[in-house]
C-alpha positions in Angstrom: 16.7 20.6 -10.1 18.9 20.4 -13.2 20.5 17.2 -11.9 17.1 15.7 -11.3 15.8 16.6 -14.7 19.0 15.2 -16.2 18.7 11.9 -14.4 15.1 11.6 -15.6 16.0 12.2 -19.1 18.7 9.6 -19.0 16.2 7.2 -17.4 13.7 7.9 -20.3 16.4 7.2 -22.8 17.1 3.8 -21.1 13.4 3.0 -21.3 13.1 3.8 -25.0 16.0 1.4 -25.6 14.2 -1.5 -23.9 12.1 -4.2 -25.8 8.7 -2.9 -26.5 5.3 -3.9 -28.0 2.0 -2.2 -28.6 0.1 -2.6 -25.4 -3.3 -3.3 -27.0 -5.3 -2.5 -23.9 -6.2 1.1 -24.3 -6.3 1.6 -28.1 -3.4 4.1 -28.1 -0.5 3.6 -30.4 1.6 6.1 -28.4 1.6 4.1 -25.2 3.6 0.9 -25.8 4.6 -1.6 -23.1 8.3 -1.9 -22.3 9.8 -5.0 -20.9 12.0 -4.7 -17.9 13.3 -7.5 -15.6 10.8 -9.9 -17.2 7.7 -7.8 -17.0 5.7 -5.4 -19.2 5.0 -1.8 -18.2 3.6 1.5 -19.4 6.5 4.0 -19.7 5.2 6.2 -17.0 5.0 3.3 -14.5 8.4 2.0 -15.4 9.9 5.4 -15.0 8.7 5.5 -11.5 9.8 1.9 -10.7 13.3 2.5 -12.0 13.6 5.8 -10.3 12.7 4.3 -6.9 15.1 1.4 -7.4 17.9 4.0 -7.4 16.6 6.6 -4.9 14.1 5.1 -2.5 15.5 4.5 1.0 13.5 1.7 2.6 12.9 1.6 6.4 12.4 -1.5 8.7 9.1 0.1 9.8 7.7 0.2 6.2 4.7 -2.0 5.4 4.5 -2.6 1.7 1.0 -3.4 0.5 1.5 -5.1 -2.9 -1.0 -6.4 -5.4 -1.3 -7.1 -9.1 -3.4 -4.5 -10.8 -7.1 -5.3 -10.2 -6.2 -8.0 -7.6 -8.2 -6.5 -4.8 -6.0 -3.4 -4.5 -8.7 -0.9 -3.3 -10.0 -3.3 -0.7 -6.7 -4.4 0.7 -5.4 -0.9 1.0 -8.6 0.2 2.8 -8.3 -2.7 5.2 -4.6 -2.1 5.9 -5.2 1.6 6.4 -8.2 1.1 8.7 -6.1 -1.4 10.8 -3.1 0.9 11.0 -5.1 4.0 12.0 -7.9 2.6 14.1 -6.5 4.3 17.2 -6.8 7.7 15.3 -10.0 7.3 13.4 -13.3 5.5 13.5 -16.1 4.9 11.0 -17.3 8.4 11.2 -13.9 10.2 11.0 -11.9 8.0 8.7 -10.2 9.6 5.7 -11.7 6.7 3.7 -15.0 8.6 3.9 -13.6 11.3 1.7 -10.8 9.7 -0.2 -10.6 6.4 -2.1 -8.1 4.1 -0.4 -5.5 4.7 -3.2 -5.4 8.3 -1.9 -4.9 7.2 1.7 -1.9 5.1 1.2 1.4 6.5 -0.2 2.6 4.8 -3.4 6.0 3.2 -3.2 6.8 4.6 -6.7 5.5 8.0 -6.1 5.5 8.7 -2.4 5.6 12.5 -2.7 2.9 13.0 -5.3 0.4 14.3 -2.7 -0.2 14.5 1.0 -1.7 11.5 2.6 -2.3 10.6 6.3 1.0 9.6 7.9 1.3 5.8 8.2 4.0 3.2 7.4 2.0 1.9 4.5 3.3 1.9 1.0 1.2 0.7 -1.9 2.6 -0.9 -5.1 1.9 -3.0 -8.1 5.6 -3.5 -8.7 6.8 -7.1 -9.2 8.8 -8.5 -6.4 12.0 -8.7 -8.5 11.8 -4.9 -9.2 11.2 -3.7 -5.7 13.9 -1.3 -4.5 16.9 -3.1 -3.1 16.7 -0.9 0.0 13.2 -2.2 0.6 14.2 -5.8 0.4 17.3 -5.3 2.5 15.4 -3.3 5.2 13.5 -6.3 6.6 10.2 -4.5 6.3 6.9 -6.2 6.1 5.4 -7.0 2.7 1.7 -8.0 2.3 0.7 -9.4 -1.0 -2.8 -10.3 -2.2 -3.6 -11.9 -5.6 -6.7 -13.1 -7.2 -7.8 -16.2 -9.3 -6.5 -15.5 -12.8 -9.8 -15.6 -14.7 -11.5 -13.2 -12.4 -8.5 -10.9 -12.4 -8.4 -10.8 -16.2 -12.1 -10.0 -16.5 -11.7 -7.2 -14.0 -8.7 -5.8 -15.7 -10.4 -5.9 -19.1 -13.4 -3.9 -17.7 -11.1 -1.3 -16.1 -9.1 -0.7 -19.3 -12.1 -0.8 -21.4 -13.5 2.1 -19.4 -10.3 4.1 -20.0 -9.6 3.2 -23.6 -9.8 5.6 -26.5 -10.9 2.6 -28.6 -12.9 -0.3 -27.3 -10.7 -3.4 -27.0 -12.6 -6.7 -27.4 -12.6 -9.4 -24.8 -11.1 -11.7 -27.2 -8.2 -9.4 -28.1 -7.4 -8.6 -24.4 -7.7 -12.3 -23.6 -5.0 -13.2 -26.1 -2.7 -10.5 -24.7 -3.3 -11.6 -21.1 -2.5 -15.3 -21.9 0.7 -14.2 -23.7 1.7 -12.2 -20.6 1.3 -8.9 -22.3 -0.6 -7.0 -19.7 0.2 -4.2 -17.2 2.8 -5.5 -14.8 2.5 -8.9 -16.5 2.9 -11.8 -17.1 0.4 -12.2 -14.2 1.5 -15.6 -13.2 5.1 -14.5 -12.9 3.9 -11.6 -10.7 2.2 -14.0 -8.4 5.1 -16.4 -8.3 7.6 -13.7 -7.3 5.8 -12.9 -4.1 4.7 -16.5 -3.4 8.3 -17.7 -3.6 9.4 -14.8 -1.4 6.7 -15.7 1.2 8.1 -19.3 1.3 11.6 -18.0 1.8 10.9 -15.2 4.1 7.6 -16.0 5.9 8.2 -13.5 8.7 8.6 -10.7 6.2 6.2 -11.6 3.4 2.5 -12.4 4.0 0.8 -14.0 0.9 -3.0 -13.6 0.8 -5.7 -14.7 -1.7 -8.6 -12.5 -2.6 -10.9 -15.5 -2.4 -9.9 -16.4 1.1 -10.4 -12.8 2.1 -13.9 -12.8 0.7 -14.9 -16.1 2.3 -13.5 -15.5 5.8 -12.9 -11.8 6.0 -12.7 -11.5 9.8 -10.2 -14.3 10.2 -8.1 -12.9 7.4 -8.2 -9.4 8.8 -7.0 -10.6 12.2 -4.1 -12.4 10.4 -3.3 -9.3 8.5 -3.4 -7.1 11.6 -1.1 -9.5 13.5 1.4 -9.6 10.6 1.4 -5.8 10.3 2.2 -5.3 13.9 -1.3 -4.0 14.8 -3.0 -7.0 16.5 -6.5 -6.8 17.8 -6.6 -7.0 21.6 -8.9 -9.5 23.4 -10.9 -6.5 24.5 -11.3 -5.3 20.9 -12.4 -8.7 19.7 -14.9 -8.9 22.6 -16.3 -5.5 21.7 -16.8 -6.5 18.1 -14.1 -4.1 16.7 -12.9 -6.7 14.1 -16.4 -7.0 12.6 -16.9 -3.3 12.7 -13.8 -2.7 10.7 -14.7 -5.5 8.3 -18.2 -3.9 7.8 -16.8 -0.4 7.3 -14.3 -1.6 4.7 -16.7 -3.9 2.9 -17.0 -3.6 -0.8 -20.6 -2.5 -0.7 -20.0 0.1 2.0 -17.0 1.6 0.2 -18.7 1.5 -3.2 -21.7 3.4 -1.9 -19.8 6.2 -0.3 -20.3 9.6 -2.1 -16.5 9.9 -2.8 -16.6 6.6 -4.6 -19.5 7.7 -6.8 -18.4 11.1 -7.7 -14.7 11.6 -6.8 -11.6 11.7 -9.0 -8.3 10.0 -8.2 -5.0 11.6 -9.5 -3.1 8.6 -10.7 -0.2 10.7 -12.1 0.3 14.4 -12.6 -1.3 13.9 -16.1 -3.8 11.1 -15.5 -7.0 11.3 -13.5 -9.5 8.4 -13.0 -13.0 8.4 -11.8 -13.2 6.7 -8.4 -16.2 4.7 -9.5 -14.0 2.7 -11.8 -12.3 1.1 -8.8 -15.6 -0.5 -7.8 -17.4 -2.8 -10.2 -18.6 -6.1 -8.7 -15.9 -7.6 -6.6 -17.4 -11.0 -6.9 -15.8 -14.4 -7.0 -16.6 -16.3 -10.2 -17.7 -13.3 -12.3 -15.6 -14.8 -15.1 -18.4 -17.2 -15.8 -20.4 -14.3 -17.2 -17.8 -13.5 -19.8 -15.5 -16.4 -20.7 -16.3 -19.2 -23.0 -15.5 -22.8 -22.0 -12.4 -22.7 -24.2 -11.2 -19.5 -22.6 -11.6 -21.0 -19.1 -9.8 -24.1 -20.0 -6.9 -22.2 -21.5 -6.3 -20.0 -18.5 -6.7 -22.9 -16.1 -4.2 -24.9 -18.1 -1.7 -22.0 -18.0 -2.3 -21.6 -14.3 -1.7 -25.3 -13.6 1.5 -25.3 -15.7 2.9 -22.2 -14.0 2.1 -23.2 -10.5 2.2 -27.0 -10.4 5.8 -27.3 -9.1 5.5 -24.6 -6.3 2.5 -25.8 -4.3 0.3 -22.8 -5.1 -3.3 -23.5 -6.1 -6.5 -21.6 -6.8 -10.1 -22.8 -6.6 -10.9 -23.1 -10.4 -14.0 -25.2 -10.0 -16.7 -24.5 -12.5 
């Protein structure tokens, strides 16, 4: 125990020595962002990332479910969990009925925080470059889903606005986002890390887009299940099991569960978040209700500049 506490103290001292800036997202002067391996993090998140880099032992059987924050995390984890456990649970017995999906999937950075159903799934927001070396060396499967930048920003702003001690304006948050000063940001770098990894290791990294998942959910779920090693059989498809799973994990169904309306999720030992904050709208194009033409054009320009040489595109039509 003393060794563990000593290691943590040394880790915290290392974090304090890193470049830092006021985070600007939650109105708290005592929660700066620290820059590590090119990305900005809250201290508590970075502590967990750095700890797992040193101590986590990855297994070939692991399935890492990675997303940027507010990139469809709740939905993707629910789908992955339902796919991996469909031989154990159905729509009337699933743990998703009594626990938000964040509580059904172990977190890569904090796998022992609480008991969750036993699966090979590990959820994370960690940038690809900061994943534990043992995870990358294990040859495990990594699933990554991202979201069109304008919609992601709006969702992120709403989420932190609900948590903030002081209300942060859309304009203030927008400037921070464009500068790359956001949780686990810069966002474009986060996406590129996994995109490039999927091109280099297509059998190990599956790259998904939220918009594709929304537009053709059943097809994307079959692709996801195949990649994870839990393919749907011909009999399951004939009996409508794919659509049953899609319907059960739909945004509207999950949002309307009692646990989503009244439950509390333990993010860390100190931080609790109301489950309803994980469900807002989930729409494609909600940015049109919030961003000015100038804001839209600025994000689209950044997106084009960051991705133009790598072949990654988003539907940014107005």
